[in-house]
C-alpha positions as CSV (number, residue, x, y, z in Angstrom):
1,X,18.8,15.2,-20.1
2,X,16.4,13.3,-17.8
3,X,15.4,16.5,-16.0
4,X,14.2,18.1,-19.3
5,X,12.4,15.0,-20.4
6,X,10.6,14.8,-17.1
7,X,9.5,18.4,-17.5
8,X,8.3,17.7,-20.9
9,X,6.3,14.8,-19.7
10,X,4.8,17.0,-16.9
11,X,3.7,19.7,-19.4
12,X,2.1,17.0,-21.6
13,X,0.2,15.7,-18.6
14,X,-1.6,19.0,-18.2
15,X,-3.8,18.0,-21.1
16,X,-5.0,15.2,-19.0
17,X,-5.3,16.5,-15.4
18,X,-3.9,19.5,-13.3
19,X,-1.0,19.1,-10.8
20,X,-2.1,17.0,-7.8
21,X,-2.4,19.1,-4.6
22,X,0.6,19.6,-2.4
23,X,-1.0,20.3,1.0
24,X,0.6,21.1,4.4
25,X,-0.9,18.8,7.0
26,X,-1.2,20.5,10.4
27,X,-2.0,17.3,12.2
28,X,1.2,15.4,11.2
29,X,3.3,18.7,11.4
30,X,2.3,19.2,15.1
31,X,2.8,15.6,16.0
32,X,6.3,15.4,14.6
33,X,7.5,19.0,15.1
34,X,8.2,19.5,11.4
35,X,6.6,21.2,8.3
36,X,5.0,18.1,6.7
37,X,3.3,18.2,3.3
38,X,1.3,15.6,1.5
39,X,1.7,15.1,-2.2
40,X,-1.9,13.9,-3.0
41,X,-1.5,11.4,-5.7
42,X,-4.6,9.8,-4.4
43,X,-6.7,12.4,-6.1
44,X,-5.6,12.0,-9.8
45,X,-8.5,10.9,-12.1
46,X,-7.7,7.3,-11.3
47,X,-6.7,7.9,-7.7
48,X,-3.0,6.9,-8.0
49,X,0.2,8.1,-9.7
50,X,0.2,5.2,-12.1
51,X,-1.7,7.3,-14.8
52,X,1.5,9.4,-15.2
53,X,3.8,6.5,-16.3
54,X,1.2,4.9,-18.4
55,X,0.3,8.2,-20.3
56,X,3.9,9.3,-20.8
57,X,4.8,5.7,-22.3
58,X,1.9,5.8,-24.6
59,X,2.6,9.4,-25.6
60,X,6.1,8.7,-26.7
61,X,5.3,5.3,-28.4
62,X,2.5,6.9,-30.4
63,X,4.8,9.8,-31.5
64,X,7.5,7.2,-32.6
65,X,5.0,4.8,-34.2
66,X,1.8,6.6,-35.1
67,X,0.1,3.5,-36.4
68,X,0.2,1.6,-33.1
69,X,-3.3,0.8,-31.9
70,X,-3.1,-1.8,-29.1
71,X,-1.6,-1.7,-25.7
72,X,-1.5,-4.6,-23.1
73,X,-0.9,-4.7,-19.5
74,X,-1.2,-7.2,-16.6
75,X,-2.5,-5.7,-13.3
76,X,-5.1,-6.1,-10.6
77,X,-5.2,-2.6,-9.6
78,X,-3.8,1.0,-10.2
79,X,-1.7,0.4,-13.3
80,X,-4.8,-1.2,-15.0
81,X,-6.9,1.8,-14.3
82,X,-4.1,4.1,-15.5
83,X,-3.6,2.2,-18.8
84,X,-7.4,2.2,-19.3
85,X,-7.7,6.0,-18.9
86,X,-4.7,6.7,-21.1
87,X,-6.2,4.3,-23.8
88,X,-9.4,6.3,-23.8
89,X,-7.5,9.6,-23.9
90,X,-5.4,8.6,-27.0
91,X,-8.2,6.8,-28.8
92,X,-6.4,3.5,-28.8
93,X,-7.4,0.1,-27.7
94,X,-6.1,-1.7,-24.7
95,X,-6.3,-5.3,-23.4
96,X,-6.0,-5.6,-19.6
97,X,-5.2,-8.9,-18.1
98,X,-6.4,-9.4,-14.5
99,X,-6.3,-12.4,-12.2
100,X,-9.6,-14.2,-11.8
101,X,-9.6,-13.4,-8.2
102,X,-9.5,-9.6,-8.7
103,X,-12.3,-7.8,-6.8
104,X,-15.2,-6.8,-8.9
105,X,-14.8,-3.2,-7.7
106,X,-11.4,-2.9,-9.5
107,X,-12.7,-4.6,-12.7
108,X,-15.6,-2.3,-12.9
109,X,-13.5,0.8,-12.2
110,X,-11.0,-0.3,-15.1
111,X,-14.0,-0.8,-17.4
112,X,-15.4,2.7,-16.5
113,X,-12.1,4.5,-17.0
114,X,-11.6,2.7,-20.3
115,X,-15.1,3.7,-21.5
116,X,-15.2,1.1,-24.2
117,X,-11.6,1.4,-25.2
118,X,-10.3,-1.6,-23.2
119,X,-11.0,-5.3,-23.2
120,X,-10.6,-7.0,-19.8
121,X,-9.3,-10.6,-19.8
122,X,-9.7,-12.5,-16.5
123,X,-7.1,-15.4,-16.4
124,X,-5.0,-17.1,-13.7
125,X,-5.5,-17.5,-10.0
126,X,-2.1,-15.7,-9.3
127,X,-0.5,-12.6,-10.9
128,X,2.5,-14.5,-12.3
129,X,0.0,-16.6,-14.4
130,X,-1.8,-13.5,-15.5
131,X,1.5,-11.8,-16.5
132,X,2.5,-14.8,-18.5
133,X,-0.8,-14.8,-20.4
134,X,-0.5,-11.1,-21.2
135,X,3.1,-11.5,-22.6
136,X,1.9,-14.6,-24.6
137,X,-0.8,-12.5,-26.1
138,X,1.7,-9.7,-27.0
139,X,4.0,-12.0,-28.8
140,X,1.0,-13.6,-30.6
141,X,-0.7,-10.5,-31.7
142,X,2.1,-8.1,-32.0
143,X,0.7,-5.8,-29.3
144,X,2.9,-3.6,-27.0
145,X,3.2,-4.7,-23.4
146,X,3.2,-1.8,-21.0
147,X,5.2,-2.5,-17.7
148,X,3.9,-1.0,-14.5
149,X,7.4,0.1,-13.6
150,X,10.3,-1.4,-15.4
151,X,10.1,0.8,-18.5
152,X,12.2,4.0,-19.2
153,X,9.3,6.0,-20.4
154,X,7.1,5.0,-17.4
155,X,9.9,6.0,-15.0
156,X,10.2,9.3,-16.8
157,X,6.4,9.8,-16.5
158,X,6.5,9.1,-12.7
159,X,9.2,11.6,-12.2
160,X,6.6,14.3,-12.9
161,X,5.6,13.9,-9.3
162,X,9.0,15.3,-8.3
163,X,8.7,18.1,-10.9
164,X,5.5,19.2,-9.4
165,X,6.8,19.0,-5.9
166,X,9.5,21.5,-6.5
167,X,7.3,23.8,-8.6
168,X,4.5,23.9,-6.0
169,X,6.7,24.2,-2.9
170,X,8.8,26.9,-4.5
171,X,12.0,25.5,-2.9
172,X,13.6,22.2,-2.4
173,X,12.3,20.3,0.6
174,X,14.6,18.8,3.2
175,X,13.2,15.3,2.8
176,X,10.9,13.4,0.5
177,X,9.4,10.1,1.7
178,X,8.5,7.7,-1.0
179,X,6.7,4.3,-1.1
180,X,8.5,1.5,-3.1
181,X,6.9,-1.4,-4.9
182,X,8.5,-2.2,-8.3
183,X,10.6,1.1,-8.0
184,X,9.1,3.3,-10.8
185,X,8.0,6.2,-8.7
186,X,11.2,6.0,-6.5
187,X,13.7,5.7,-9.4
188,X,12.1,8.6,-11.3
189,X,12.1,10.8,-8.3
190,X,15.7,9.9,-7.4
191,X,16.9,10.7,-11.0
192,X,15.0,14.0,-11.1
193,X,15.9,15.4,-7.6
194,X,19.5,14.3,-7.8
195,X,19.9,16.9,-10.5
196,X,17.3,19.5,-9.6
197,X,17.5,19.4,-5.8
198,X,20.7,17.4,-4.8
199,X,20.6,18.7,-1.2
200,X,17.1,17.0,-0.6
201,X,17.2,13.8,1.3
202,X,15.2,10.8,0.3
203,X,13.7,8.2,2.5
204,X,12.0,5.0,1.1
205,X,9.5,2.6,2.6
206,X,8.4,-0.8,1.6
207,X,5.7,-3.1,3.1
208,X,7.4,-5.5,5.6
209,X,5.8,-8.5,3.6
210,X,7.2,-7.3,0.3
211,X,10.6,-5.8,0.8
212,X,11.9,-6.6,-2.6
213,X,14.2,-3.6,-2.9
214,X,15.9,-4.4,0.5
215,X,16.4,-7.9,-0.8
216,X,17.9,-6.7,-4.0
217,X,20.3,-4.2,-2.3
218,X,21.5,-7.0,0.1
219,X,22.1,-9.4,-2.9
220,X,23.5,-6.7,-5.2
221,X,21.0,-7.7,-7.9
222,X,17.1,-8.0,-8.2
223,X,16.0,-11.3,-6.6
224,X,12.5,-12.8,-6.4
225,X,11.1,-13.1,-2.9
226,X,9.9,-16.6,-2.1
227,X,6.7,-15.2,-0.5
228,X,4.9,-11.9,-0.5
229,X,2.2,-10.6,1.8
230,X,-0.3,-9.2,-0.7
231,X,-2.2,-6.9,1.8
232,X,-0.4,-3.8,0.6
233,X,-1.4,-4.8,-3.0
234,X,-0.1,-1.5,-4.5
235,X,3.5,-2.1,-3.4
236,X,3.7,-5.8,-2.7
237,X,6.1,-6.6,-5.4
238,X,8.1,-9.9,-5.4
239,X,10.9,-8.6,-7.5
240,X,12.1,-5.0,-8.0
241,X,12.5,-3.9,-11.6
242,X,15.8,-4.4,-13.3
243,X,15.8,-0.8,-14.9
244,X,14.6,0.8,-11.5
245,X,17.2,-1.1,-9.5
246,X,20.0,0.5,-11.7
247,X,19.1,3.9,-10.1
248,X,18.1,2.5,-6.6
249,X,21.1,0.2,-6.1
250,X,23.3,3.0,-4.7
251,X,20.9,4.3,-2.1
252,X,22.0,4.2,1.5
253,X,20.4,1.1,3.1
254,X,19.8,3.2,6.2
255,X,17.3,5.3,4.1
256,X,15.2,2.2,3.4
257,X,12.5,1.3,5.9
258,X,9.9,-1.4,6.2
259,X,6.4,-0.8,7.4
260,X,4.4,-3.6,9.2
261,X,1.1,-4.4,7.5
262,X,-0.9,-4.2,10.7
263,X,0.7,-0.8,11.6
264,X,-0.3,0.5,8.1
265,X,-3.9,-0.3,9.1
266,X,-3.6,2.0,12.1
267,X,-2.3,4.8,9.8
268,X,-5.1,4.3,7.3
269,X,-7.8,4.5,10.0
270,X,-6.2,7.7,11.6
271,X,-5.9,9.4,8.2
272,X,-9.6,8.5,7.5
273,X,-10.9,9.4,10.9
274,X,-8.8,12.5,11.7
275,X,-8.1,14.0,8.3
276,X,-10.9,12.5,6.1
277,X,-8.3,11.2,3.6
278,X,-9.0,7.7,2.1
279,X,-5.8,6.0,1.4
280,X,-5.1,2.6,0.1
281,X,-2.4,0.4,2.0
282,X,0.3,1.5,-0.4
283,X,-0.7,5.0,-0.3
284,X,-0.3,5.2,3.5
285,X,3.3,3.9,3.5
286,X,5.0,7.3,3.5
287,X,2.9,8.6,6.4
288,X,3.2,5.4,8.3
289,X,6.9,5.5,8.4
290,X,7.2,9.0,9.9
291,X,7.5,7.9,13.5
292,X,10.4,5.7,12.5
293,X,12.3,8.8,11.3
294,X,11.9,10.3,14.8
295,X,14.2,13.3,15.5
296,X,15.3,13.5,11.9
297,X,12.1,15.2,11.2
298,X,12.4,18.0,13.7
299,X,12.2,21.5,12.2
300,X,12.5,20.2,8.7
301,X,10.3,20.4,5.5
302,X,9.1,17.0,4.6
303,X,7.0,15.9,1.7
304,X,5.2,12.5,2.0
305,X,3.9,11.1,-1.4
306,X,0.5,9.5,-0.7
307,X,0.5,7.3,-3.8
308,X,-3.0,6.0,-4.0
309,X,-6.6,6.0,-2.7
310,X,-8.1,3.1,-4.4
311,X,-9.5,1.5,-1.2
312,X,-12.5,-0.9,-1.3
313,X,-14.5,0.0,1.7
314,X,-15.6,-3.8,2.0
315,X,-12.1,-4.2,3.4
316,X,-12.7,-1.7,6.2
317,X,-13.6,-4.3,8.9
318,X,-10.3,-6.2,8.2
319,X,-8.3,-2.9,8.4
320,X,-10.0,-2.0,11.7
321,X,-9.4,-5.6,13.1
322,X,-5.7,-5.5,12.1
323,X,-5.3,-2.0,13.6
324,X,-6.9,-2.9,16.9
325,X,-4.7,-6.0,17.3
326,X,-1.6,-4.1,16.4
327,X,-2.4,-1.4,18.9
328,X,-3.0,-3.9,21.6
329,X,-6.7,-3.0,22.2
330,X,-8.1,-6.2,20.9
331,X,-7.1,-9.8,21.8
332,X,-8.3,-13.3,21.3
333,X,-8.2,-15.8,24.0
334,X,-8.9,-19.5,24.4
335,X,-10.4,-19.9,27.9
336,X,-11.0,-23.0,29.8
337,X,-14.5,-22.5,31.2
338,X,-15.9,-24.8,34.0
339,X,-19.2,-26.4,33.0
340,X,-21.1,-25.3,36.1
341,X,-23.9,-22.9,36.7
342,X,-22.6,-19.3,37.3
343,X,-19.2,-19.9,35.6
344,X,-20.0,-17.5,32.8
345,X,-21.2,-14.8,35.3
346,X,-18.1,-15.2,37.3
347,X,-16.0,-14.7,34.1
348,X,-18.0,-11.6,33.1
349,X,-17.5,-10.1,36.6
350,X,-13.7,-10.1,35.9
351,X,-14.0,-7.8,33.0
352,X,-13.1,-4.1,33.6
353,X,-15.3,-1.1,32.8
354,X,-13.6,-0.5,29.5
355,X,-13.6,-4.2,28.3
356,X,-16.1,-5.4,25.9
357,X,-16.7,-8.9,24.5
358,X,-16.5,-8.9,20.6
359,X,-16.8,-12.6,20.1
360,X,-17.8,-15.6,22.2
361,X,-17.8,-19.1,20.8
362,X,-17.6,-22.5,22.4
363,X,-14.9,-24.6,20.5
364,X,-15.4,-28.1,22.2
365,X,-15.7,-29.7,25.4
366,X,-12.4,-31.3,26.1
367,X,-13.7,-33.0,29.3
368,X,-17.1,-33.5,30.9
369,X,-16.7,-30.6,33.3
370,X,-14.8,-28.0,31.2
371,X,-15.2,-26.4,27.8
372,X,-12.8,-24.5,25.5
373,X,-14.1,-21.1,24.6
374,X,-12.9,-18.6,21.9
375,X,-13.3,-15.1,23.3
376,X,-12.5,-11.8,21.5
377,X,-12.1,-8.7,23.7
378,X,-12.0,-5.1,22.9
379,X,-10.9,-2.4,25.3
380,X,-9.9,1.2,25.4
381,X,-6.3,1.0,26.5
382,X,-3.7,-1.8,26.0
383,X,-2.8,-1.8,29.7
384,X,-6.3,-2.9,30.5
385,X,-5.3,-6.4,29.4
386,X,-2.5,-6.7,32.0
387,X,-5.0,-6.1,34.7
388,X,-7.5,-8.5,33.2
389,X,-5.0,-11.3,32.9
390,X,-4.0,-10.8,36.5
391,X,-7.6,-11.1,37.5
392,X,-8.1,-14.3,35.3
393,X,-5.1,-15.9,37.0
394,X,-6.2,-15.1,40.5
395,X,-9.6,-16.5,39.7
396,X,-7.9,-19.7,38.4
397,X,-9.4,-19.3,34.9
398,X,-6.8,-20.9,32.5
399,X,-6.3,-18.9,29.4
400,X,-4.1,-18.6,26.4
401,X,-3.6,-15.4,24.2
402,X,-3.7,-16.5,20.6
403,X,-3.8,-13.0,19.0
404,X,-0.4,-13.3,17.4
405,X,-0.4,-17.0,16.9
406,X,-0.7,-17.2,13.1
407,X,-1.5,-20.8,12.9
408,X,-4.4,-20.7,15.4
409,X,-5.5,-17.2,14.4
410,X,-5.9,-18.5,10.7
411,X,-8.0,-21.4,11.8
412,X,-10.1,-20.0,14.6
413,X,-10.4,-16.2,13.9
């Protein structure tokens, strides 16, 4: 039975690392009037749950084929690090294919976890090119390709998260909230809890720019998204797995949510500043969706799986910027500034006591007496902009808000 196999996988994992913490979060519990617990997959040895599936797949393959010595994967992040760590543990070699554009921090971490057991091959500007190169290598060299999610043994390994939740909580929670990328964690959890805790409700959340499970449910089969927003790189998957969809195809579409990428940034900053918890974008998905669940949470026991914490702090300025713009406390304007003495002072006097200029840049002079200026303004409360815009209109300063204009923002900001 799947439940027995998942428990066997969980016991085997204890030779690698202890159960990840299941911690009650007072801040979130008070906010939502619920008993909210975080399953901290961001604190595994590789800071994500991906190690579970990679370890289990290798364990079972090596038991069936003891002479196997080489494993291959294609990944730019958590799966690569999980495979590298598992290769080191089992004393086998691994070849990790990564896009040329992979940040150096992720390359270095993969190399450290492998500790000499893995070779890293940088190839392709896009993941599809990297994946094709890895699969060609496997066919040529007879190595085993280890899928990040579309593999029965990987799914079984990810189900160990659910095993630990029930063991640690001591009873079945009312709800478990799961991030979804390719579907390995979600399908493993669904299969285990449907047998071991059938009364537990499940809610799923995808990044808005990579909702491949929602697209598959609508189509009745896995489909490839024409475009994916890669910001939530741990869950931005263009096509949900074929095996994982066999389990997830029957979920209630009403239980599947989408999280806007900019809102995820707000959640990441809040968890960092309030709780001291570092989450990557995919790791914040389950917490980010809580407000969407609303009254459904009241008085209930809820477990959110924080799936990963591999966050490069060089991205922090981008996360802060996106969070401020989503929260409405930072905006970018194009202002028509008269080219006369005192015009800038007149504009500055229109700013409120909580308004601050974050950027000021002349773009061009469209006429002899006027110039176009790009202005970034930060404030404490969104409603301050309503008052500022009214003062600009009254003072006859022509302005245009380009904060949410994707074309202009890409070019100018």
